[in-house]
N, CA, C and O atoms as a Tinker XYZ file with bonds, in Angstrom:
   476  protein
     1  N      3.538000    4.020000    7.763000    73     2
     2  CA     4.821000    4.419000    7.439000    64     1     3
     3  C      5.139000    4.686000    6.516000    63     2     4     5
     4  O      4.963000    3.709000    5.788000    81     3
     5  N      5.579000    5.528000    5.944000    73     3     6
     6  CA     6.427000    5.843000    4.757000    64     5     7
     7  C      7.823000    5.427000    4.448000    63     6     8     9
     8  O      8.497000    6.355000    4.895000    81     7
     9  N      8.507000    4.682000    4.010000    73     7    10
    10  CA     9.503000    4.663000    3.435000    64     9    11
    11  C     10.863000    5.987000    3.962000    63    10    12    13
    12  O     11.884000    5.835000    4.634000    81    11
    13  N     10.321000    7.130000    3.349000    73    11    14
    14  CA    10.898000    8.398000    3.962000    64    13    15
    15  C     10.775000    7.939000    5.674000    63    14    16    17
    16  O     11.607000    7.210000    6.214000    81    15
    17  N      9.748000    8.437000    6.277000    73    15    18
    18  CA     9.711000    8.425000    7.575000    64    17    19
    19  C     11.125000    6.872000    8.587000    63    18    20    21
    20  O     11.911000    6.728000    9.523000    81    19
    21  N     10.818000    6.533000    8.017000    73    19    22
    22  CA    11.827000    5.192000    8.174000    64    21    23
    23  C     13.429000    5.492000    7.712000    63    22    24    25
    24  O     14.223000    4.854000    8.403000    81    23
    25  N     13.956000    6.213000    6.833000    73    23    26
    26  CA    15.265000    6.992000    6.174000    64    25    27
    27  C     14.971000    8.018000    7.423000    63    26    28    29
    28  O     16.082000    8.332000    7.849000    81    27
    29  N     13.977000    8.660000    8.172000    73    27    30
    30  CA    14.727000    9.971000    8.720000    64    29    31
    31  C     15.376000    8.976000    9.980000    63    30    32    33
    32  O     16.443000    9.250000   10.529000    81    31
    33  N     14.782000    8.126000   10.232000    73    31    34
    34  CA    15.800000    7.587000   11.839000    64    33    35
    35  C     16.522000    7.203000   11.986000    63    34    36    37
    36  O     17.032000    7.023000   13.092000    81    35
    37  N     17.246000    6.640000   10.163000    73    35    38
    38  CA    18.012000    5.981000   10.198000    64    37    39
    39  C     19.940000    6.541000   10.635000    63    38    40    41
    40  O     20.832000    5.729000   10.884000    81    39
    41  N     20.125000    8.150000   10.610000    73    39    42
    42  CA    21.121000    9.058000   11.277000    64    41    43
    43  C     20.363000    8.887000   12.359000    63    42    44    45
    44  O     19.416000    9.093000   11.600000    81    43
    45  N     19.788000    8.687000   13.529000    73    43    46
    46  CA    19.873000    9.113000   14.750000    64    45    47
    47  C     19.739000    6.875000   14.867000    63    46    48    49
    48  O     20.905000    6.596000   15.146000    81    47
    49  N     19.345000    6.184000   14.824000    73    47    50
    50  CA    20.346000    5.092000   14.812000    64    49    51
    51  C     21.340000    4.977000   15.058000    63    50    52    53
    52  O     22.023000    4.688000   16.041000    81    51
    53  N     21.498000    5.329000   13.666000    73    51    54
    54  CA    23.788000    5.475000   13.729000    64    53    55
    55  C     24.284000    5.687000   14.821000    63    54    56    57
    56  O     25.139000    4.935000   15.289000    81    55
    57  N     23.839000    6.763000   15.447000    73    55    58
    58  CA    24.566000    8.023000   16.228000    64    57    59
    59  C     24.460000    7.156000   17.336000    63    58    60    61
    60  O     25.292000    6.997000   18.230000    81    59
    61  N     23.448000    6.650000   17.210000    73    59    62
    62  CA    23.307000    5.965000   18.843000    64    61    63
    63  C     23.896000    4.368000   18.801000    63    62    64    65
    64  O     23.932000    3.595000   19.759000    81    63
    65  N     24.212000    4.182000   17.827000    73    63    66
    66  CA    25.352000    2.695000   17.961000    64    65    67
    67  C     26.541000    3.105000   17.899000    63    66    68    69
    68  O     27.399000    2.377000   18.398000    81    67
    69  N     26.915000    4.269000   17.328000    73    67    70
    70  CA    28.327000    5.347000   18.164000    64    69    71
    71  C     29.065000    5.461000   18.961000    63    70    72    73
    72  O     30.234000    5.087000   19.055000    81    71
    73  N     27.909000    6.426000   20.116000    73    71    74
    74  CA    27.641000    6.437000   21.169000    64    73    75
    75  C     26.926000    5.766000   22.432000    63    74    76    77
    76  O     26.018000    6.225000   23.125000    81    75
    77  N     27.512000    4.705000   22.517000    73    75    78
    78  CA    26.592000    3.365000   23.454000    64    77    79
    79  C     27.081000    4.201000   24.838000    63    78    80    81
    80  O     28.217000    4.623000   25.052000    81    79
    81  N     25.855000    4.326000   25.751000    73    79    82
    82  CA    26.049000    4.433000   27.066000    64    81    83
    83  C     27.133000    3.166000   27.691000    63    82    84    85
    84  O     27.466000    2.098000   27.177000    81    83
    85  N     27.359000    3.543000   28.489000    73    83    86
    86  CA    29.226000    2.950000   29.373000    64    85    87
    87  C     27.810000    1.476000   29.469000    63    86    88    89
    88  O     27.977000    0.756000   28.485000    81    87
    89  N     26.545000    0.933000   30.396000    73    87    90
    90  CA    25.972000   -0.537000   30.702000    64    89    91
    91  C     25.419000   -0.905000   29.302000    63    90    92    93
    92  O     25.265000   -2.118000   29.163000    81    91
    93  N     25.056000   -0.087000   28.147000    73    91    94
    94  CA    24.616000   -1.302000   26.404000    64    93    95
    95  C     25.872000   -1.244000   26.393000    63    94    96    97
    96  O     26.123000   -2.399000   26.051000    81    95
    97  N     27.331000   -0.504000   26.577000    73    95    98
    98  CA    28.653000   -1.228000   26.291000    64    97    99
    99  C     29.391000   -2.392000   26.572000    63    98   100   101
   100  O     30.316000   -3.009000   26.044000    81    99
   101  N     28.470000   -2.524000   27.880000    73    99   102
   102  CA    29.241000   -3.911000   28.939000    64   101   103
   103  C     28.399000   -4.744000   28.737000    63   102   104   105
   104  O     28.620000   -5.885000   29.145000    81   103
   105  N     27.119000   -4.437000   28.020000    73   103   106
   106  CA    25.674000   -5.474000   27.528000    64   105   107
   107  C     26.225000   -5.593000   26.057000    63   106   108   109
   108  O     25.196000   -5.703000   25.390000    81   107
   109  N     26.676000   -5.608000   25.694000    73   107   110
   110  CA    26.775000   -5.961000   24.400000    64   109   111
   111  C     27.693000   -6.508000   24.219000    63   110   112   113
   112  O     27.645000   -7.715000   23.981000    81   111
   113  N     29.244000   -5.610000   24.280000    73   111   114
   114  CA    30.446000   -6.345000   24.386000    64   113   115
   115  C     30.881000   -7.792000   24.713000    63   114   116   117
   116  O     31.394000   -8.729000   24.100000    81   115
   117  N     30.359000   -7.493000   26.191000    73   115   118
   118  CA    30.645000   -8.541000   26.900000    64   117   119
   119  C     28.954000   -9.782000   27.097000    63   118   120   121
   120  O     28.755000  -10.548000   28.040000    81   119
   121  N     28.398000   -9.651000   26.362000    73   119   122
   122  CA    27.310000  -11.059000   26.862000    64   121   123
   123  C     26.573000  -10.681000   25.157000    63   122   124   125
   124  O     27.434000  -11.033000   24.351000    81   123
   125  N     25.785000  -10.320000   24.669000    73   123   126
   126  CA    25.066000   -9.922000   23.716000    64   125   127
   127  C     26.070000  -10.294000   22.414000    63   126   128   129
   128  O     25.538000  -10.925000   21.501000    81   127
   129  N     27.043000  -10.050000   22.321000    73   127   130
   130  CA    27.846000   -9.342000   20.965000    64   129   131
   131  C     28.444000  -11.596000   20.950000    63   130   132   133
   132  O     28.877000  -12.115000   19.921000    81   131
   133  N     28.314000  -12.193000   21.953000    73   131   134
   134  CA    28.674000  -13.912000   22.523000    64   133   135
   135  C     27.801000  -14.304000   21.573000    63   134   136   137
   136  O     28.233000  -15.036000   20.682000    81   135
   137  N     26.424000  -13.909000   21.565000    73   135   138
   138  CA    25.410000  -15.143000   21.975000    64   137   139
   139  C     25.384000  -15.586000   20.416000    63   138   140   141
   140  O     25.419000  -15.075000   19.297000    81   139
   141  N     25.287000  -17.038000   21.131000    73   139   142
   142  CA    24.873000  -17.951000   19.091000    64   141   143
   143  C     23.856000  -17.385000   18.588000    63   142   144   145
   144  O     23.542000  -18.062000   17.609000    81   143
   145  N     22.829000  -16.116000   18.757000    73   143   146
   146  CA    22.301000  -15.515000   17.484000    64   145   147
   147  C     22.082000  -14.453000   17.367000    63   146   148   149
   148  O     21.965000  -13.967000   18.492000    81   147
   149  N     21.911000  -13.573000   16.448000    73   147   150
   150  CA    22.241000  -12.701000   16.389000    64   149   151
   151  C     21.232000  -11.864000   16.352000    63   150   152   153
   152  O     20.139000  -12.028000   15.810000    81   151
   153  N     21.864000  -10.414000   17.300000    73   151   154
   154  CA    21.657000   -9.703000   17.588000    64   153   155
   155  C     21.334000   -8.216000   17.412000    63   154   156   157
   156  O     22.448000   -7.898000   17.827000    81   155
   157  N     20.869000   -7.250000   17.200000    73   155   158
   158  CA    21.091000   -6.436000   16.343000    64   157   159
   159  C     20.647000   -4.946000   17.497000    63   158   160   161
   160  O     19.701000   -4.989000   18.284000    81   159
   161  N     21.527000   -3.802000   17.339000    73   159   162
   162  CA    21.482000   -3.041000   18.059000    64   161   163
   163  C     20.984000   -1.940000   17.497000    63   162   164   165
   164  O     20.793000   -1.975000   16.281000    81   163
   165  N     20.560000   -0.338000   18.481000    73   163   166
   166  CA    19.141000    0.199000   17.633000    64   165   167
   167  C     19.130000   -0.108000   16.411000    63   166   168   169
   168  O     19.783000    0.257000   15.434000    81   167
   169  N     17.668000   -1.380000   16.715000    73   167   170
   170  CA    17.098000   -1.680000   15.800000    64   169   171
   171  C     15.976000   -0.768000   15.343000    63   170   172   173
   172  O     15.597000   -0.307000   16.420000    81   171
   173  N     15.016000   -0.086000   14.162000    73   171   174
   174  CA    14.612000    0.798000   14.933000    64   173   175
   175  C     13.367000   -0.105000   14.102000    63   174   176   177
   176  O     13.614000   -0.702000   13.054000    81   175
   177  N     11.898000   -0.100000   14.797000    73   175   178
   178  CA    10.854000   -0.812000   14.788000    64   177   179
   179  C      9.627000    0.615000   14.588000    63   178   180   181
   180  O      9.503000    1.352000   15.566000    81   179
   181  N      8.887000    0.885000   13.471000    73   179   182
   182  CA     7.817000    1.919000   12.818000    64   181   183
   183  C      8.565000    3.143000   13.922000    63   182   184   185
   184  O      9.782000    3.035000   14.073000    81   183
   185  N      8.012000    4.009000   14.495000    73   183   186
   186  CA     8.838000    5.183000   14.760000    64   185   187
   187  C      9.705000    4.866000   16.288000    63   186   188   189
   188  O      9.800000    5.455000   17.365000    81   187
   189  N     10.087000    3.981000   15.877000    73   187   190
   190  CA    10.476000    3.974000   17.756000    64   189   191
   191  C     12.026000    2.814000   16.873000    63   190   192   193
   192  O     12.094000    2.020000   15.934000    81   191
   193  N     13.154000    3.494000   18.077000    73   191   194
   194  CA    14.680000    2.548000   17.611000    64   193   195
   195  C     14.435000    1.700000   19.223000    63   194   196   197
   196  O     13.534000    1.760000   20.060000    81   195
   197  N     15.665000    0.959000   19.137000    73   195   198
   198  CA    15.050000   -0.006000   20.268000    64   197   199
   199  C     16.765000   -0.046000   20.660000    63   198   200   201
   200  O     17.776000    0.050000   19.966000    81   199
   201  N     16.611000   -0.169000   21.603000    73   199   202
   202  CA    18.757000   -0.801000   22.676000    64   201   203
   203  C     18.882000   -1.398000   21.552000    63   202   204   205
   204  O     19.290000   -0.833000   20.537000    81   203
   205  N     18.356000   -3.276000   21.654000    73   203   206
   206  CA    18.665000   -4.460000   21.185000    64   205   207
   207  C     17.796000   -4.777000   20.990000    63   206   208   209
   208  O     16.754000   -4.580000   21.616000    81   207
   209  N     17.987000   -5.416000   19.979000    73   207   210
   210  CA    16.731000   -6.879000   19.220000    64   209   211
   211  C     17.432000   -8.061000   19.008000    63   210   212   213
   212  O     18.615000   -8.061000   18.669000    81   211
   213  N     16.440000   -9.587000   19.280000    73   211   214
   214  CA    17.490000  -10.477000   18.471000    64   213   215
   215  C     15.717000  -11.324000   18.441000    63   214   216   217
   216  O     14.792000  -11.714000   19.153000    81   215
   217  N     16.123000  -11.214000   17.260000    73   215   218
   218  CA    15.243000  -11.804000   15.916000    64   217   219
   219  C     14.648000  -13.727000   16.709000    63   218   220   221
   220  O     13.600000  -14.310000   16.987000    81   219
   221  N     15.756000  -13.917000   16.736000    73   219   222
   222  CA    15.141000  -15.156000   17.473000    64   221   223
   223  C     14.587000  -15.530000   18.386000    63   222   224   225
   224  O     14.019000  -16.621000   18.444000    81   223
   225  N     14.634000  -14.804000   19.171000    73   223   226
   226  CA    13.567000  -14.246000   20.748000    64   225   227
   227  C     12.416000  -13.928000   20.002000    63   226   228   229
   228  O     11.305000  -14.413000   20.219000    81   227
   229  N     12.654000  -13.212000   19.230000    73   227   230
   230  CA    11.240000  -11.932000   18.668000    64   229   231
   231  C     11.593000  -10.894000   20.134000    63   230   232   233
   232  O     10.681000  -10.227000   20.623000    81   231
   233  N     12.656000  -10.875000   20.579000    73   231   234
   234  CA    12.994000  -10.106000   21.626000    64   233   235
   235  C     13.426000   -9.057000   22.108000    63   234   236   237
   236  O     14.484000   -9.301000   22.689000    81   235
   237  N     12.957000   -7.247000   22.212000    73   235   238
   238  CA    13.680000   -6.701000   22.534000    64   237   239
   239  C     14.531000   -6.132000   24.011000    63   238   240   241
   240  O     13.714000   -5.918000   24.907000    81   239
   241  N     15.666000   -5.914000   24.337000    73   239   242
   242  CA    16.543000   -5.137000   25.345000    64   241   243
   243  C     16.380000   -3.976000   25.670000    63   242   244   245
   244  O     16.973000   -3.018000   25.172000    81   243
   245  N     15.552000   -3.935000   26.546000    73   243   246
   246  CA    15.996000   -1.751000   26.738000    64   245   247
   247  C     16.760000   -1.969000   27.998000    63   246   248   249
   248  O     16.729000   -3.004000   28.664000    81   247
   249  N     17.383000   -0.999000   28.236000    73   247   250
   250  CA    18.084000   -0.518000   29.351000    64   249   251
   251  C     17.680000    0.210000   29.716000    63   250   252   253
   252  O     16.661000    0.096000   29.036000    81   251
   253  N     17.366000    1.606000   30.681000    73   251   254
   254  CA    17.000000    2.073000   31.142000    64   253   255
   255  C     17.479000    3.532000   32.198000    63   254   256   257
   256  O     17.329000    3.346000   33.406000    81   255
   257  N     17.935000    4.678000   31.837000    73   255   258
   258  CA    18.407000    5.280000   33.023000    64   257   259
   259  C     17.684000    6.123000   34.111000    63   258   260   261
   260  O     16.483000    6.062000   33.850000    81   259
   261  N     17.728000    6.284000   34.344000    73   259   262
   262  CA    17.273000    7.177000   35.627000    64   261   263
   263  C     15.908000    7.738000   35.249000    63   262   264   265
   264  O     14.856000    7.545000   35.858000    81   263
   265  N     16.117000    8.558000   34.005000    73   263   266
   266  CA    14.712000   10.045000   33.087000    64   265   267
   267  C     13.798000    8.888000   32.514000    63   266   268   269
   268  O     12.630000    9.231000   32.329000    81   267
   269  N     14.196000    7.246000   32.120000    73   267   270
   270  CA    12.851000    6.919000   31.667000    64   269   271
   271  C     11.736000    6.072000   33.553000    63   270   272   273
   272  O     10.987000    5.109000   33.720000    81   271
   273  N     12.184000    6.949000   34.287000    73   271   274
   274  CA    11.389000    6.429000   35.696000    64   273   275
   275  C     10.456000    7.892000   36.292000    63   274   276   277
   276  O      9.702000    7.888000   37.265000    81   275
   277  N     10.767000    9.066000   35.405000    73   275   278
   278  CA    10.335000   10.151000   35.878000    64   277   279
   279  C      8.657000    9.921000   34.909000    63   278   280   281
   280  O      8.525000    9.528000   33.749000    81   279
   281  N      7.435000   10.384000   36.029000    73   279   282
   282  CA     5.869000   10.058000   35.347000    64   281   283
   283  C      5.947000   10.497000   33.559000    63   282   284   285
   284  O      5.132000    9.802000   32.952000    81   283
   285  N      6.446000   11.122000   32.948000    73   283   286
   286  CA     5.699000   11.148000   31.330000    64   285   287
   287  C      6.534000   10.028000   30.521000    63   286   288   289
   288  O      6.147000    9.590000   29.437000    81   287
   289  N      7.954000    9.530000   31.287000    73   287   290
   290  CA     8.751000    8.539000   30.297000    64   289   291
   291  C      8.297000    7.223000   30.760000    63   290   292   293
   292  O      9.122000    6.309000   30.735000    81   291
   293  N      6.978000    6.964000   31.225000    73   291   294
   294  CA     6.955000    6.244000   31.866000    64   293   295
   295  C      5.965000    5.790000   31.319000    63   294   296   297
   296  O      5.797000    4.570000   31.308000    81   295
   297  N      4.781000    6.910000   30.548000    73   295   298
   298  CA     3.936000    6.641000   30.048000    64   297   299
   299  C      4.328000    6.393000   28.842000    63   298   300   301
   300  O      3.757000    5.532000   28.173000    81   299
   301  N      5.662000    7.311000   28.233000    73   299   302
   302  CA     5.838000    7.282000   26.631000    64   301   303
   303  C      6.528000    5.496000   26.095000    63   302   304   305
   304  O      6.623000    4.856000   25.048000    81   303
   305  N      6.913000    5.285000   27.727000    73   303   306
   306  CA     7.538000    3.710000   27.623000    64   305   307
   307  C      6.048000    2.549000   27.452000    63   306   308   309
   308  O      6.236000    1.424000   26.990000    81   307
   309  N      4.804000    2.948000   27.830000    73   307   310
   310  CA     4.368000    1.921000   28.184000    64   309   311
   311  C      3.721000    2.062000   26.788000    63   310   312   313
   312  O      3.531000    0.931000   26.341000    81   311
   313  N      3.340000    2.951000   25.992000    73   311   314
   314  CA     2.952000    3.045000   24.956000    64   313   315
   315  C      4.090000    2.314000   23.766000    63   314   316   317
   316  O      3.838000    1.367000   23.021000    81   315
   317  N      5.192000    2.970000   23.852000    73   315   318
   318  CA     5.716000    2.153000   23.257000    64   317   319
   319  C      6.531000    0.792000   22.783000    63   318   320   321
   320  O      7.185000    0.445000   21.799000    81   319
   321  N      5.957000   -0.001000   24.536000    73   319   322
   322  CA     6.215000   -1.599000   24.714000    64   321   323
   323  C      4.722000   -2.228000   24.347000    63   322   324   325
   324  O      4.585000   -3.405000   24.014000    81   323
   325  N      3.010000   -0.763000   24.512000    73   323   326
   326  CA     2.182000   -1.676000   23.510000    64   325   327
   327  C      2.181000   -1.812000   22.234000    63   326   328   329
   328  O      1.479000   -2.722000   21.792000    81   327
   329  N      2.898000   -1.027000   21.338000    73   327   330
   330  CA     3.248000   -0.800000   20.113000    64   329   331
   331  C      4.326000   -2.542000   19.287000    63   330   332   333
   332  O      4.297000   -3.257000   18.286000    81   331
   333  N      5.239000   -2.361000   20.817000    73   331   334
   334  CA     6.203000   -3.353000   19.780000    64   333   335
   335  C      5.321000   -4.503000   19.955000    63   334   336   337
   336  O      4.819000   -5.030000   18.961000    81   335
   337  N      4.982000   -5.140000   21.673000    73   335   338
   338  CA     4.129000   -5.940000   21.986000    64   337   339
   339  C      2.974000   -6.323000   20.477000    63   338   340   341
   340  O      2.623000   -7.388000   19.968000    81   339
   341  N      2.660000   -4.841000   20.152000    73   339   342
   342  CA     1.251000   -5.258000   19.092000    64   341   343
   343  C      1.937000   -5.871000   17.886000    63   342   344   345
   344  O      1.097000   -6.159000   17.033000    81   343
   345  N      2.995000   -6.126000   17.576000    73   343   346
   346  CA     3.869000   -6.560000   16.644000    64   345   347
   347  C      4.358000   -8.233000   16.389000    63   346   348   349
   348  O      4.662000   -8.996000   15.472000    81   347
   349  N      4.202000   -8.206000   17.872000    73   347   350
   350  CA     4.538000   -9.900000   18.497000    64   349   351
   351  C      5.819000  -10.061000   19.347000    63   350   352   353
   352  O      6.256000  -11.163000   19.679000    81   351
   353  N      6.439000   -8.772000   19.703000    73   351   354
   354  CA     7.910000   -8.538000   19.964000    64   353   355
   355  C      7.926000   -9.007000   21.717000    63   354   356   357
   356  O      6.743000   -9.251000   21.954000    81   355
   357  N      8.646000   -9.205000   22.865000    73   355   358
   358  CA     8.400000   -8.773000   24.073000    64   357   359
   359  C      9.446000   -8.067000   24.006000    63   358   360   361
   360  O     10.339000   -8.034000   23.159000    81   359
   361  N      9.181000   -7.125000   25.574000    73   359   362
   362  CA    10.227000   -6.384000   25.393000    64   361   363
   363  C     10.641000   -6.685000   27.314000    63   362   364   365
   364  O      9.868000   -6.992000   28.221000    81   363
   365  N     11.893000   -6.478000   27.343000    73   363   366
   366  CA    12.517000   -6.846000   28.349000    64   365   367
   367  C     13.532000   -5.189000   28.760000    63   366   368   369
   368  O     14.126000   -4.387000   28.041000    81   367
   369  N     13.341000   -5.269000   30.013000    73   367   370
   370  CA    13.380000   -4.066000   30.556000    64   369   371
   371  C     14.528000   -4.348000   31.654000    63   370   372   373
   372  O     14.739000   -5.203000   32.514000    81   371
   373  N     15.122000   -3.246000   31.201000    73   371   374
   374  CA    16.482000   -3.663000   32.742000    64   373   375
   375  C     17.116000   -2.155000   33.224000    63   374   376   377
   376  O     16.703000   -1.180000   32.596000    81   375
   377  N     17.698000   -2.022000   33.866000    73   375   378
   378  CA    17.608000   -0.297000   34.606000    64   377   379
   379  C     19.272000   -0.076000   34.645000    63   378   380   381
   380  O     19.994000   -0.965000   35.096000    81   379
   381  N     19.631000    0.755000   34.308000    73   379   382
   382  CA    21.472000    0.497000   34.330000    64   381   383
   383  C     21.934000    0.290000   35.542000    63   382   384   385
   384  O     23.128000    0.083000   35.760000    81   383
   385  N     20.970000    0.330000   36.507000    73   383   386
   386  CA    21.304000   -0.247000   38.176000    64   385   387
   387  C     21.256000   -1.362000   37.930000    63   386   388   389
   388  O     22.016000   -1.965000   38.688000    81   387
   389  N     20.564000   -2.264000   36.989000    73   387   390
   390  CA    21.183000   -4.002000   36.792000    64   389   391
   391  C     22.022000   -3.866000   36.243000    63   390   392   393
   392  O     22.985000   -4.550000   36.592000    81   391
   393  N     22.133000   -3.318000   35.553000    73   391   394
   394  CA    23.386000   -4.041000   34.819000    64   393   395
   395  C     24.990000   -3.908000   34.815000    63   394   396   397
   396  O     25.906000   -4.377000   34.140000    81   395
   397  N     24.803000   -2.594000   36.452000    73   395   398
   398  CA    25.452000   -2.027000   37.128000    64   397   399
   399  C     26.143000   -3.233000   38.139000    63   398   400   401
   400  O     27.334000   -3.521000   38.252000    81   399
   401  N     24.994000   -3.808000   38.806000    73   399   402
   402  CA    24.981000   -4.495000   39.953000    64   401   403
   403  C     24.517000   -6.247000   40.369000    63   402   404   405
   404  O     24.638000   -7.074000   41.273000    81   403
   405  N     23.857000   -6.053000   38.844000    73   403   406
   406  CA    23.819000   -7.809000   38.804000    64   405   407
   407  C     23.344000   -8.113000   37.413000    63   406   408   409
   408  O     22.317000   -8.432000   36.812000    81   407
   409  N     24.985000   -7.775000   37.149000    73   407   410
   410  CA    25.102000   -8.608000   35.124000    64   409   411
   411  C     24.599000   -9.820000   35.169000    63   410   412   413
   412  O     23.619000  -10.180000   34.515000    81   411
   413  N     25.199000  -10.473000   35.892000    73   411   414
   414  CA    24.951000  -12.106000   35.591000    64   413   415
   415  C     23.742000  -12.257000   35.357000    63   414   416   417
   416  O     23.233000  -12.722000   34.337000    81   415
   417  N     22.951000  -11.646000   36.831000    73   415   418
   418  CA    21.219000  -11.881000   37.008000    64   417   419
   419  C     20.646000  -11.498000   35.463000    63   418   420   421
   420  O     19.740000  -12.153000   34.949000    81   419
   421  N     21.284000  -10.368000   34.799000    73   419   422
   422  CA    20.969000   -9.715000   33.770000    64   421   423
   423  C     20.719000  -10.479000   32.167000    63   422   424   425
   424  O     19.783000  -10.407000   31.370000    81   423
   425  N     22.204000  -11.318000   32.143000    73   423   426
   426  CA    22.420000  -11.683000   31.085000    64   425   427
   427  C     22.095000  -13.102000   31.514000    63   426   428   429
   428  O     22.653000  -13.860000   30.721000    81   427
   429  N     21.391000  -13.812000   32.487000    73   427   430
   430  CA    20.772000  -15.507000   32.318000    64   429   431
   431  C     19.564000  -14.765000   32.238000    63   430   432   433
   432  O     19.295000  -14.848000   31.039000    81   431
   433  N     18.463000  -13.936000   32.897000    73   431   434
   434  CA    17.044000  -13.386000   32.454000    64   433   435
   435  C     16.817000  -13.804000   30.460000    63   434   436   437
   436  O     15.920000  -14.460000   29.931000    81   435
   437  N     18.003000  -13.116000   29.819000    73   435   438
   438  CA    17.914000  -12.537000   28.484000    64   437   439
   439  C     17.936000  -13.816000   27.824000    63   438   440   441
   440  O     17.444000  -14.396000   26.856000    81   439
   441  N     18.776000  -14.005000   28.841000    73   439   442
   442  CA    19.496000  -16.021000   27.532000    64   441   443
   443  C     18.163000  -16.768000   28.172000    63   442   444   445
   444  O     18.106000  -17.744000   27.424000    81   443
   445  N     17.246000  -16.888000   28.935000    73   443   446
   446  CA    16.413000  -17.808000   29.452000    64   445   447
   447  C     14.932000  -17.353000   28.386000    63   446   448   449
   448  O     14.155000  -18.137000   27.840000    81   447
   449  N     14.914000  -15.643000   28.350000    73   447   450
   450  CA    14.047000  -15.464000   27.473000    64   449   451
   451  C     14.009000  -16.030000   25.951000    63   450   452   453
   452  O     13.072000  -16.536000   25.334000    81   451
   453  N     15.383000  -15.764000   25.548000    73   451   454
   454  CA    15.127000  -16.791000   24.665000    64   453   455
   455  C     15.162000  -17.711000   23.953000    63   454   456   457
   456  O     14.755000  -18.092000   22.856000    81   455
   457  N     15.780000  -18.041000   24.853000    73   455   458
   458  CA    15.620000  -19.992000   25.145000    64   457   459
   459  C     13.540000  -20.155000   25.255000    63   458   460   461
   460  O     12.992000  -21.158000   24.798000    81   459
   461  N     13.146000  -19.600000   25.571000    73   459   462
   462  CA    11.888000  -19.760000   25.857000    64   461   463
   463  C     11.194000  -18.725000   24.272000    63   462   464   465
   464  O     10.066000  -19.209000   24.179000    81   463
   465  N     11.224000  -18.447000   23.972000    73   463   466
   466  CA    11.048000  -17.825000   22.765000    64   465   467
   467  C     11.204000  -17.919000   21.160000    63   466   468   469
   468  O     10.709000  -17.358000   20.183000    81   467
   469  N     11.998000  -18.760000   21.368000    73   467   470
   470  CA    12.615000  -19.375000   20.204000    64   469   471
   471  C     11.728000  -20.353000   19.100000    63   470   472   473
   472  O     10.965000  -21.316000   19.037000    81   471
   473  N     12.250000  -19.608000   18.510000    73   471   474
   474  CA    10.373000  -20.315000   16.393000    64   473   475
   475  C     10.273000  -21.193000   16.911000    63   474   476
   476  O      9.514000  -22.070000   16.498000    81   475
């Protein structure tokens, strides 16, 4: 991928950071931002922008709204996850419903995965 392609996604990532969903804001401000390790929002990998990335755990955290459960979106997400996992990254996916109804469980799963995958 050329540097030009990398720059092309920068404005999109910036917009996504400024316009996080309610669930992304909740997870970011009430958990991820407070972790002792660095977590980035809307980080670019190749042609993809991920919701959250924790370098310490080589971990990507994705929050999925209802549109992610449609057949075409499932296929795209599967391809995307395979690309990211090919980079040595682990992708954790949670539904917005999970964040809204089991926030503590989501946070615990993320914390455990970071600890298990630290360098």
